[in-house]
All heavy atoms as an XYZ file, in Angstrom:
792
protein
N     -13.582    -46.441     40.228
C     -12.133    -46.414     40.158
C     -11.544    -47.661     40.793
O     -12.077    -48.079     41.864
C     -11.580    -45.160     40.815
C     -10.090    -45.100     40.896
S      -9.366    -43.654     41.626
C     -10.677    -42.772     42.252
N     -10.525    -48.243     40.228
C      -9.891    -49.402     40.732
C      -8.855    -49.023     41.769
O      -7.787    -48.512     41.426
C      -9.302    -50.233     39.616
C      -8.838    -51.530     40.013
O      -8.557    -51.789     41.214
N      -8.612    -52.466     39.052
N      -9.101    -49.320     43.017
C      -8.203    -48.917     44.056
C      -6.864    -49.707     43.986
O      -5.894    -49.312     44.640
C      -8.832    -49.115     45.436
O      -9.132    -50.506     45.586
N      -6.827    -50.776     43.275
C      -5.601    -51.512     43.110
C      -4.508    -50.779     42.332
O      -3.338    -51.019     42.503
C      -5.834    -52.832     42.380
C      -6.641    -53.836     43.164
C      -6.900    -55.101     42.391
C      -7.784    -56.036     43.160
N      -8.060    -57.287     42.411
N      -4.877    -49.821     41.481
C      -3.887    -49.039     40.723
C      -3.742    -47.629     41.218
O      -2.816    -46.939     40.802
C      -4.223    -49.052     39.208
C      -5.514    -48.273     38.900
C      -4.298    -50.460     38.694
C      -5.717    -47.978     37.436
N      -4.584    -47.171     42.077
C      -4.581    -45.779     42.541
C      -3.385    -45.542     43.450
O      -3.289    -46.062     44.517
C      -5.867    -45.427     43.221
C      -5.937    -44.067     43.840
C      -6.493    -43.072     42.808
C      -6.722    -41.726     43.475
N      -5.950    -40.656     42.846
N      -2.455    -44.727     42.976
C      -1.344    -44.190     43.840
C      -0.754    -42.948     43.198
O      -1.194    -42.525     42.111
C      -0.325    -45.262     44.151
C       0.474    -45.745     42.931
O       0.603    -44.978     41.909
O       0.982    -46.873     42.937
N       0.175    -42.343     43.880
C       0.726    -41.069     43.324
C       1.442    -41.255     42.011
O       1.364    -40.342     41.171
C       1.700    -40.568     44.393
C       1.087    -39.883     45.603
C       2.072    -39.325     46.545
O       3.083    -38.800     46.097
O       1.817    -39.390     47.780
N       2.179    -42.336     41.765
C       2.872    -42.497     40.553
C       1.913    -42.646     39.372
O       2.178    -42.164     38.272
C       3.860    -43.615     40.644
O       3.253    -44.868     40.806
N       0.799    -43.341     39.603
C      -0.158    -43.516     38.517
C      -0.883    -42.225     38.280
O      -1.139    -41.788     37.112
C      -1.214    -44.645     38.846
C      -2.291    -44.754     37.796
C      -0.478    -45.969     38.965
N      -1.214    -41.434     39.333
C      -1.717    -40.081     39.190
C      -0.816    -39.221     38.271
O      -1.252    -38.522     37.426
C      -1.913    -39.416     40.524
C      -3.106    -39.902     41.299
O      -3.874    -40.671     40.774
O      -3.184    -39.497     42.468
N       0.535    -39.313     38.556
C       1.533    -38.553     37.813
C       1.527    -38.980     36.322
O       1.556    -38.100     35.413
C       2.910    -38.738     38.441
C       3.926    -37.768     37.890
C       3.858    -36.396     38.037
C       4.975    -38.305     37.154
C       4.814    -35.558     37.552
C       5.955    -37.497     36.604
C       5.882    -36.099     36.788
N       1.394    -40.275     36.120
C       1.323    -40.755     34.704
C       0.135    -40.174     33.994
O       0.192    -39.678     32.869
C       1.285    -42.259     34.708
C       0.956    -42.944     33.386
C       2.005    -42.674     32.334
C       0.676    -44.401     33.503
N      -1.057    -40.260     34.637
C      -2.270    -39.838     34.005
C      -2.271    -38.282     33.781
O      -2.747    -37.814     32.756
C      -3.481    -40.240     34.833
C      -3.717    -41.731     34.820
C      -4.481    -42.321     35.796
C      -3.160    -42.596     33.842
C      -4.652    -43.733     35.806
C      -3.405    -43.969     33.842
C      -4.142    -44.524     34.840
N      -1.666    -37.559     34.702
C      -1.564    -36.102     34.545
C      -0.643    -35.802     33.346
O      -0.934    -34.885     32.569
C      -1.007    -35.436     35.780
C      -2.012    -35.365     36.922
C      -1.457    -34.828     38.184
C      -2.414    -34.894     39.291
N      -1.866    -34.425     40.610
N       0.423    -36.552     33.223
C       1.264    -36.429     32.038
C       0.586    -36.660     30.727
O       0.666    -35.899     29.775
C       2.536    -37.375     32.162
N      -0.264    -37.743     30.656
C      -0.992    -38.016     29.534
C      -2.039    -36.938     29.188
O      -2.153    -36.527     28.021
C      -1.705    -39.437     29.635
C      -0.617    -40.552     29.641
C      -2.714    -39.692     28.470
C      -1.163    -41.955     30.044
N      -2.688    -36.460     30.232
C      -3.650    -35.383     29.998
C      -2.997    -34.033     29.591
O      -3.697    -33.226     28.981
C      -4.434    -35.166     31.321
C      -5.433    -36.223     31.731
C      -5.942    -36.015     33.126
C      -6.587    -36.253     30.701
N      -1.704    -33.890     29.782
C      -1.068    -32.697     29.328
C      -0.710    -32.700     27.806
O      -0.418    -31.635     27.272
C       0.247    -32.499     30.098
O       1.319    -33.361     29.631
N      -0.843    -33.825     27.189
C      -0.578    -33.918     25.755
C      -1.688    -33.295     24.941
O      -2.892    -33.431     25.280
C      -0.332    -35.376     25.345
C       0.781    -36.073     26.126
C       0.714    -37.570     25.849
C       2.105    -35.468     25.807
N      -1.337    -32.612     23.822
C      -2.299    -31.863     23.032
C      -2.550    -32.403     21.664
O      -3.550    -32.157     21.036
C      -1.888    -30.367     22.949
C      -1.996    -29.654     24.293
O      -2.921    -29.897     25.020
N      -0.977    -28.880     24.574
N      -1.590    -33.105     21.106
C      -1.713    -33.586     19.730
C      -1.373    -35.027     19.596
O      -0.706    -35.584     20.498
C      -0.809    -32.805     18.777
O       0.569    -33.051     19.076
C      -1.060    -31.254     18.821
N      -1.701    -35.660     18.479
C      -1.381    -36.981     18.199
C       0.151    -37.112     18.136
O       0.745    -38.121     18.691
C      -2.027    -37.541     16.934
C      -1.524    -38.910     16.532
C      -3.554    -37.588     17.124
N       0.845    -36.177     17.536
C       2.299    -36.233     17.447
C       2.903    -36.135     18.838
O       3.886    -36.918     19.087
C       2.813    -35.095     16.553
C       2.599    -35.254     15.090
O       2.420    -36.483     14.678
O       2.615    -34.297     14.368
N       2.413    -35.355     19.728
C       2.887    -35.337     21.124
C       2.671    -36.714     21.755
O       3.572    -37.182     22.495
C       2.198    -34.251     21.920
C       2.618    -32.842     21.580
C       1.918    -31.788     22.381
O       1.005    -32.139     23.214
O       2.255    -30.617     22.240
N       1.549    -37.266     21.534
C       1.293    -38.637     22.075
C       2.293    -39.677     21.551
O       2.866    -40.475     22.308
C      -0.117    -39.107     21.760
S      -1.412    -38.208     22.694
N       2.500    -39.641     20.262
C       3.510    -40.542     19.663
C       4.926    -40.341     20.366
O       5.554    -41.348     20.754
C       3.719    -40.285     18.153
C       2.768    -41.103     17.280
C       1.676    -40.564     16.678
C       3.065    -42.424     16.961
C       0.837    -41.291     15.880
C       2.250    -43.198     16.168
C       1.148    -42.601     15.606
O       0.295    -43.363     14.785
N       5.333    -39.120     20.500
C       6.639    -38.861     21.085
C       6.660    -39.370     22.529
O       7.636    -39.983     22.984
C       6.985    -37.369     21.040
C       7.215    -36.909     19.640
O       7.557    -37.669     18.697
N       7.063    -35.603     19.414
N       5.658    -39.024     23.355
C       5.642    -39.436     24.706
C       5.561    -40.934     24.874
O       6.370    -41.530     25.616
C       4.410    -38.748     25.416
C       4.273    -39.189     26.872
C       5.151    -38.647     27.846
C       3.303    -40.048     27.264
C       5.058    -39.067     29.131
C       3.193    -40.422     28.609
C       4.085    -39.931     29.521
N       4.706    -41.597     24.191
C       4.534    -43.014     24.355
C       5.685    -43.818     23.731
O       6.045    -44.866     24.306
C       3.138    -43.490     23.728
C       1.987    -43.283     24.672
C       1.270    -42.119     24.576
C       1.735    -44.158     25.702
C       0.168    -41.897     25.435
C       0.711    -43.966     26.590
C      -0.088    -42.787     26.435
N       6.358    -43.282     22.732
C       7.546    -43.991     22.212
C       8.658    -43.874     23.266
O       9.511    -44.804     23.342
C       7.961    -43.421     20.913
C       7.103    -43.931     19.757
C       7.625    -43.507     18.390
O       8.817    -43.669     18.117
O       6.783    -42.999     17.597
N       8.703    -42.783     24.035
C       9.699    -42.655     25.116
C       9.367    -43.545     26.311
O      10.168    -44.158     26.876
C       9.805    -41.239     25.582
C      10.560    -40.297     24.651
O      11.169    -40.850     23.677
O      10.507    -39.086     24.880
N       8.032    -43.623     26.622
C       7.599    -44.301     27.832
C       7.523    -45.840     27.682
O       7.851    -46.603     28.596
C       6.199    -43.796     28.207
C       5.578    -44.374     29.453
C       6.372    -43.989     30.706
C       4.094    -43.860     29.564
N       7.032    -46.268     26.502
C       6.667    -47.679     26.328
C       7.538    -48.329     25.211
O       8.096    -47.612     24.381
C       5.253    -47.862     25.828
S       4.055    -47.157     27.003
N       7.564    -49.650     25.242
C       8.179    -50.331     24.101
C       7.157    -50.400     23.008
O       5.974    -50.242     23.151
C       8.556    -51.801     24.421
O       7.350    -52.491     24.760
C       9.502    -51.849     25.658
N       7.650    -50.651     21.779
C       6.706    -50.733     20.628
C       5.689    -51.813     20.887
O       4.493    -51.673     20.646
C       7.497    -50.978     19.285
C       6.584    -51.248     18.163
C       8.345    -49.723     19.017
N       6.089    -53.040     21.321
C       5.044    -54.080     21.616
C       3.998    -53.621     22.657
O       2.806    -54.016     22.526
C       5.847    -55.261     22.118
C       7.211    -55.070     21.500
C       7.452    -53.599     21.483
N       4.379    -52.837     23.640
C       3.451    -52.393     24.612
C       2.401    -51.434     23.985
O       1.214    -51.560     24.263
C       4.133    -51.636     25.785
C       4.920    -52.597     26.695
C       5.837    -51.847     27.674
O       6.237    -50.752     27.398
O       6.176    -52.499     28.689
N       2.907    -50.542     23.166
C       1.973    -49.642     22.456
C       1.054    -50.414     21.533
O      -0.120    -50.156     21.486
C       2.794    -48.569     21.668
C       3.574    -47.686     22.639
C       1.854    -47.711     20.784
C       4.605    -46.780     21.947
N       1.621    -51.330     20.769
C       0.787    -52.166     19.842
C      -0.263    -52.949     20.658
O      -1.402    -53.065     20.194
C       1.679    -53.095     19.055
C       2.659    -52.404     18.129
C       1.858    -51.845     16.935
C       2.820    -51.321     15.843
N       2.103    -50.789     14.749
N       0.142    -53.541     21.802
C      -0.822    -54.283     22.583
C      -1.967    -53.407     23.123
O      -3.122    -53.795     23.066
C      -0.095    -54.932     23.778
N      -1.628    -52.225     23.583
C      -2.696    -51.305     24.076
C      -3.609    -50.895     22.872
O      -4.861    -50.883     23.080
C      -2.069    -50.058     24.726
C      -1.524    -50.330     26.066
S      -0.971    -48.865     26.930
C       0.512    -48.423     26.028
N      -3.048    -50.543     21.742
C      -3.847    -50.124     20.611
C      -4.697    -51.289     20.103
O      -5.860    -51.044     19.715
C      -2.973    -49.532     19.510
O      -2.135    -50.503     18.936
N      -4.151    -52.478     20.173
C      -4.987    -53.680     19.746
C      -6.139    -53.854     20.702
O      -7.261    -54.061     20.211
C      -4.097    -54.910     19.791
C      -4.859    -56.184     19.306
C      -3.962    -57.423     19.543
O      -3.647    -57.770     20.643
N      -3.694    -58.098     18.414
N      -5.977    -53.725     21.991
C      -7.076    -53.900     22.913
C      -8.099    -52.822     22.755
O      -9.307    -53.089     22.830
C      -6.542    -53.873     24.377
C      -5.818    -55.143     24.820
C      -5.581    -55.273     26.210
N      -4.695    -54.251     26.806
C      -3.343    -54.324     26.868
N      -2.782    -55.459     26.399
N      -2.646    -53.359     27.342
N      -7.658    -51.637     22.465
C      -8.636    -50.491     22.236
C      -9.454    -50.779     20.981
O     -10.705    -50.643     20.969
C      -7.919    -49.165     22.097
C      -8.755    -47.957     21.939
C      -9.697    -47.759     23.136
C      -7.906    -46.715     21.682
N      -8.808    -51.280     19.929
C      -9.523    -51.560     18.645
C     -10.469    -52.773     18.857
O     -11.618    -52.739     18.417
C      -8.508    -51.905     17.532
C      -9.122    -52.237     16.155
C     -10.050    -51.130     15.694
C      -8.039    -52.521     15.201
N     -10.059    -53.776     19.673
C     -10.894    -54.880     19.975
C     -12.161    -54.390     20.712
O     -13.294    -54.785     20.406
C     -10.170    -55.943     20.827
C     -11.098    -56.967     21.441
C      -9.127    -56.646     19.918
N     -11.952    -53.555     21.735
C     -13.042    -52.957     22.486
C     -14.036    -52.237     21.580
O     -15.231    -52.370     21.729
C     -12.574    -52.102     23.601
N     -13.456    -51.463     20.660
C     -14.350    -50.661     19.803
C     -15.138    -51.612     18.915
O     -16.328    -51.451     18.716
C     -13.540    -49.729     18.943
C     -14.366    -48.806     18.157
N     -14.553    -48.963     16.777
C     -15.094    -47.718     18.524
C     -15.394    -48.024     16.387
N     -15.724    -47.245     17.397
N     -14.487    -52.628     18.383
C     -15.251    -53.569     17.541
C     -16.302    -54.378     18.288
O     -17.357    -54.564     17.813
C     -14.202    -54.528     16.871
C     -13.321    -53.850     15.880
S     -12.116    -54.944     15.082
C     -13.207    -55.802     13.937
N     -15.964    -54.743     19.487
C     -16.922    -55.417     20.366
C     -18.140    -54.487     20.666
O     -19.316    -54.943     20.640
C     -16.361    -55.892     21.678
C     -15.464    -57.093     21.602
C     -14.672    -57.267     22.876
C     -16.216    -58.342     21.302
N     -17.855    -53.197     20.894
C     -18.909    -52.288     21.242
C     -19.786    -52.000     20.070
O     -20.949    -51.509     20.228
C     -18.324    -50.964     21.802
O     -17.706    -50.231     20.765
N     -19.309    -52.266     18.831
C     -20.161    -52.147     17.643
C     -20.691    -53.471     17.177
O     -21.088    -53.643     16.020
C     -19.372    -51.429     16.500
O     -18.227    -52.190     16.182
C     -19.003    -50.001     16.918
N     -20.662    -54.438     18.087
C     -21.315    -55.795     17.911
C     -20.647    -56.615     16.879
O     -21.325    -57.459     16.221
C     -22.837    -55.622     17.625
C     -23.592    -54.788     18.590
C     -23.465    -55.330     19.996
C     -24.309    -54.491     20.916
N     -23.850    -54.530     22.341
N     -19.355    -56.484     16.638
C     -18.649    -57.332     15.726
C     -18.394    -58.654     16.390
O     -18.223    -58.771     17.612
C     -17.298    -56.698     15.316
C     -17.407    -55.354     14.707
C     -17.910    -55.376     13.225
N     -16.976    -55.993     12.347
C     -15.971    -55.393     11.739
N     -15.739    -54.089     11.966
N     -15.160    -56.034     10.948
N     -18.409    -59.765     15.614
C     -18.153    -61.087     16.176
C     -16.664    -61.364     16.303
O     -15.893    -60.824     15.628
C     -18.857    -62.152     15.357
C     -20.366    -61.972     15.264
C     -18.333    -62.138     13.899
N     -16.398    -62.318     17.199
C     -15.019    -62.696     17.515
C     -14.230    -63.008     16.172
O     -13.093    -62.562     16.079
C     -14.942    -63.862     18.445
C     -15.047    -63.542     19.911
C     -15.933    -62.576     20.368
C     -14.315    -64.285     20.825
C     -16.012    -62.271     21.685
C     -14.434    -63.995     22.201
C     -15.280    -63.002     22.600
O     -15.396    -62.752     24.004
N     -14.793    -63.786     15.328
C     -14.050    -64.160     14.121
C     -13.617    -62.953     13.290
O     -12.522    -62.920     12.727
C     -14.806    -65.198     13.281
O     -16.039    -64.652     12.922
N     -14.515    -61.943     13.145
C     -14.135    -60.743     12.475
C     -13.034    -59.974     13.257
O     -12.127    -59.405     12.559
C     -15.374    -59.783     12.337
C     -16.419    -60.290     11.403
O     -16.123    -61.195     10.560
O     -17.547    -59.776     11.475
N     -13.114    -59.931     14.503
C     -12.140    -59.246     15.334
C     -10.782    -59.932     15.169
O      -9.741    -59.208     15.008
C     -12.563    -59.142     16.751
C     -13.880    -58.277     16.857
C     -11.510    -58.517     17.643
C     -14.558    -58.351     18.241
N     -10.741    -61.191     15.287
C      -9.466    -61.980     15.095
C      -8.869    -61.672     13.768
O      -7.672    -61.396     13.634
C      -9.703    -63.468     15.339
C      -8.433    -64.276     14.882
C     -10.098    -63.829     16.795
N      -9.718    -61.726     12.716
C      -9.223    -61.466     11.336
C      -8.626    -60.089     11.179
O      -7.605    -59.900     10.567
C     -10.334    -61.745     10.342
N      -9.300    -59.127     11.753
C      -8.855    -57.721     11.547
C      -7.713    -57.324     12.480
O      -6.780    -56.598     12.027
C     -10.013    -56.734     11.773
C      -9.580    -55.295     11.718
C     -10.599    -54.356     11.277
C     -10.004    -52.927     11.343
N     -10.317    -52.171     10.199
N      -7.713    -57.812     13.694
C      -6.683    -57.380     14.667
C      -5.571    -58.356     14.922
O      -4.565    -57.929     15.465
C      -7.397    -57.023     16.043
O      -7.832    -58.232     16.597
C      -8.480    -56.039     15.893
N      -5.834    -59.614     14.711
C      -4.851    -60.637     15.064
C      -4.868    -60.905     16.566
O      -4.000    -61.702     17.074
N      -5.802    -60.379     17.296
C      -5.865    -60.625     18.741
C      -6.322    -62.062     18.989
O      -7.113    -62.620     18.222
C      -6.889    -59.668     19.413
N      -5.831    -62.609     20.082
C      -6.227    -63.954     20.468
C      -7.675    -63.901     21.016
O      -8.147    -62.835     21.494
C      -5.292    -64.530     21.536
O      -5.420    -63.858     22.718
N      -8.370    -65.036     21.031
C      -9.693    -65.132     21.569
C      -9.612    -64.827     23.105
O     -10.566    -64.274     23.668
C     -10.414    -66.393     21.300
O      -9.570    -67.497     21.791
C     -10.630    -66.590     19.805
N      -8.557    -65.145     23.754
C      -8.329    -64.827     25.194
C      -8.335    -63.313     25.404
O      -8.942    -62.839     26.346
C      -7.101    -65.506     25.753
N      -7.540    -62.615     24.556
C      -7.506    -61.159     24.687
C      -8.889    -60.569     24.400
O      -9.325    -59.655     25.174
C      -6.478    -60.569     23.628
O      -5.161    -61.011     24.045
C      -6.519    -59.057     23.670
N      -9.579    -61.081     23.410
C     -10.871    -60.528     23.115
C     -11.879    -60.816     24.310
O     -12.632    -59.909     24.715
C     -11.459    -61.220     21.822
C     -10.555    -60.814     20.626
C     -12.912    -60.772     21.547
C     -10.802    -61.623     19.376
N     -11.768    -61.946     24.913
C     -12.601    -62.273     26.097
C     -12.302    -61.336     27.242
O     -13.240    -60.863     27.920
C     -12.391    -63.724     26.519
O     -12.901    -64.612     25.557
N     -11.000    -61.098     27.491
C     -10.663    -60.164     28.622
C     -11.186    -58.735     28.349
O     -11.673    -58.098     29.283
C      -9.078    -60.145     28.754
C      -8.586    -61.344     29.554
C      -7.112    -61.150     29.941
N      -6.203    -60.953     28.849
C      -5.576    -61.894     28.142
N      -5.821    -63.182     28.508
N      -4.769    -61.646     27.179
N     -10.998    -58.267     27.107
C     -11.518    -56.957     26.787
C     -13.065    -56.951     26.878
O     -13.654    -55.951     27.407
C     -11.079    -56.558     25.357
C     -11.799    -55.250     24.878
C      -9.568    -56.403     25.278
N     -13.703    -57.996     26.464
C     -15.194    -58.061     26.550
C     -15.625    -58.010     27.984
O     -16.635    -57.391     28.330
C     -15.698    -59.355     25.891
C     -17.175    -59.317     25.645
O     -17.697    -58.306     25.211
N     -17.820    -60.417     25.934
N     -14.859    -58.737     28.869
C     -15.169    -58.636     30.305
C     -15.061    -57.222     30.837
O     -15.917    -56.795     31.649
C     -14.230    -59.589     31.092
C     -14.620    -59.833     32.479
C     -13.845    -60.884     33.249
N     -13.329    -61.918     32.319
C     -11.993    -62.190     32.171
N     -11.093    -61.542     32.786
N     -11.626    -63.143     31.331
N     -14.063    -56.499     30.392
C     -13.912    -55.132     30.800
C     -15.097    -54.219     30.290
O     -15.541    -53.364     31.025
C     -12.607    -54.500     30.305
O     -11.500    -55.090     30.922
N     -15.470    -54.502     29.091
C     -16.655    -53.767     28.556
C     -17.904    -54.016     29.348
O     -18.647    -53.108     29.598
C     -16.908    -54.122     27.097
C     -15.997    -53.508     26.086
C     -16.193    -54.168     24.690
C     -16.227    -52.005     25.917
N     -18.103    -55.263     29.790
C     -19.281    -55.613     30.512
C     -19.241    -55.326     31.992
O     -20.265    -55.017     32.558
C     -19.616    -57.096     30.273
C     -20.063    -57.352     28.842
O     -20.789    -56.601     28.234
N     -19.539    -58.471     28.254
N     -18.095    -55.447     32.590
C     -17.992    -55.394     34.058
C     -16.966    -54.351     34.604
O     -16.739    -54.250     35.741
C     -17.666    -56.744     34.652
C     -18.640    -57.826     34.242
C     -18.304    -58.743     33.309
C     -19.936    -57.846     34.790
C     -19.217    -59.791     32.933
C     -20.817    -58.794     34.402
C     -20.474    -59.760     33.468
O     -21.373    -60.688     33.103
N     -16.400    -53.594     33.641
C     -15.342    -52.644     34.012
C     -15.920    -51.312     34.493
O     -17.074    -51.220     34.923
N     -15.093    -50.283     34.410
C     -15.421    -48.969     34.860
C     -16.040    -48.045     33.794
O     -16.143    -46.863     34.020
C     -14.117    -48.312     35.410
S     -13.384    -49.221     36.766
N     -16.365    -48.567     32.621
C     -16.949    -47.829     31.494
C     -15.978    -46.864     30.859
O     -16.447    -45.909     30.187
C     -18.284    -47.132     31.975
C     -19.360    -48.131     32.344
O     -19.366    -49.207     31.825
O     -20.079    -47.783     33.341
N     -14.715    -47.036     31.118
C     -13.745    -46.131     30.474
C     -13.720    -46.175     28.935
O     -13.603    -45.188     28.259
N     -13.862    -47.442     28.434
C     -13.918    -47.601     26.934
C     -15.108    -46.810     26.380
O     -14.975    -46.081     25.403
C     -14.136    -49.089     26.552
C     -12.805    -49.927     26.626
C     -12.823    -51.017     27.410
C     -11.665    -49.555     25.977
C     -11.728    -51.838     27.451
C     -10.552    -50.402     25.994
C     -10.577    -51.510     26.765
O      -9.440    -52.345     26.795
N     -16.293    -47.002     26.998
C     -17.482    -46.333     26.523
C     -17.318    -44.766     26.544
O     -17.733    -44.102     25.563
C     -18.704    -46.681     27.353
C     -19.138    -48.137     27.195
O     -18.878    -48.724     26.135
O     -19.728    -48.656     28.149
N     -16.749    -44.296     27.588
C     -16.536    -42.863     27.703
C     -15.664    -42.318     26.531
O     -15.960    -41.340     25.835
C     -15.874    -42.510     29.008
C     -15.427    -41.043     29.214
C     -16.642    -40.158     29.326
C     -14.548    -40.936     30.393
N     -14.547    -43.061     26.263
C     -13.676    -42.662     25.158
C     -14.329    -42.787     23.858
O     -14.169    -41.864     23.018
C     -12.374    -43.476     25.311
C     -11.497    -43.335     24.050
C     -11.559    -43.148     26.526
N     -15.031    -43.854     23.591
C     -15.687    -44.021     22.290
C     -16.720    -42.925     22.012
O     -16.832    -42.439     20.953
C     -16.304    -45.393     22.162
C     -15.321    -46.523     22.258
C     -15.680    -47.739     22.766
C     -14.012    -46.379     21.812
C     -14.757    -48.783     22.846
C     -13.091    -47.415     21.913
C     -13.464    -48.612     22.436
N     -17.504    -42.547     23.020
C     -18.469    -41.502     22.886
C     -17.799    -40.159     22.612
O     -18.230    -39.425     21.743
C     -19.322    -41.377     24.182
C     -20.352    -42.490     24.345
C     -21.122    -42.352     25.661
C     -21.999    -43.564     25.851
N     -22.572    -43.645     27.135
N     -16.688    -39.863     23.315
C     -15.998    -38.602     23.060
C     -15.395    -38.597     21.642
O     -15.457    -37.522     20.968
C     -14.983    -38.375     24.136
C     -15.626    -38.007     25.392
C     -14.653    -37.592     26.451
N     -15.383    -37.253     27.718
C     -14.806    -37.134     28.851
N     -13.532    -37.306     29.010
N     -15.538    -36.839     29.948
N     -14.845    -39.681     21.258
C     -14.197    -39.745     19.903
C     -15.328    -39.514     18.849
O     -15.165    -38.765     17.882
C     -13.479    -41.066     19.632
C     -12.181    -41.070     20.489
C     -13.163    -41.257     18.138
C     -11.465    -42.443     20.457
N     -16.446    -40.174     19.049
C     -17.591    -40.086     18.135
C     -18.071    -38.658     18.089
O     -18.324    -38.130     17.004
C     -18.702    -41.033     18.601
C     -19.554    -41.584     17.564
O     -19.039    -41.671     16.381
O     -20.734    -41.907     17.820
N     -18.250    -37.980     19.231
C     -18.645    -36.572     19.237
C     -17.685    -35.709     18.572
O     -18.112    -34.724     17.884
C     -18.921    -36.154     20.738
C     -20.136    -36.782     21.337
O     -21.031    -37.241     20.613
N     -20.174    -36.796     22.661
N     -16.419    -35.905     18.802
C     -15.350    -35.082     18.175
C     -15.440    -35.239     16.606
O     -15.301    -34.259     15.941
C     -13.940    -35.466     18.653
C     -13.681    -35.037     20.058
O     -14.416    -34.227     20.588
O     -12.645    -35.462     20.615
N     -15.604    -36.459     16.132
C     -15.710    -36.650     14.718
C     -17.002    -36.084     14.126
O     -16.959    -35.558     12.986
C     -15.656    -38.183     14.444
C     -14.277    -38.758     14.647
C     -14.141    -40.244     14.433
O     -15.188    -40.858     14.087
O     -13.068    -40.787     14.559
N     -18.079    -36.097     14.880
C     -19.322    -35.449     14.376
C     -19.230    -33.967     14.300
O     -19.800    -33.309     13.456
C     -20.533    -35.885     15.263
C     -20.964    -37.310     15.097
C     -22.047    -37.657     16.023
C     -22.444    -39.107     15.871
N     -23.411    -39.563     16.873
N     -18.436    -33.338     15.229
C     -18.378    -31.885     15.268
C     -17.341    -31.352     14.257
O     -17.313    -30.163     14.060
C     -17.946    -31.463     16.670
O     -16.628    -31.858     16.972
N     -16.660    -32.182     13.545
C     -15.705    -31.733     12.530
C     -16.412    -31.519     11.211
O     -17.290    -31.989     10.773
C     -14.561    -32.757     12.341
C     -13.665    -32.732     13.487
C     -12.499    -33.715     13.264
C     -11.575    -33.729     14.522
N     -10.491    -34.580     14.386
């Protein structure tokens, strides 16, 4: 866990996110909480991380997502040296899709 972000207000945010049950609830909450560009930026980084985790090359990622190579590099650094949050989410999404 990154102690730089750990505090009560971030705990409250994460508890709020964990209380959501459907994609529609997520849309409603995040549209209230964030600007459209913020949501788009987060979704772009998640897609970049997923593509990197499936061994896609930078040029393919740029073409599909429009992300800058700097963004791709930052996401790649998180994949390699971060807290493994991306990996956890991707495994859970994969398991959910397999169980359907």
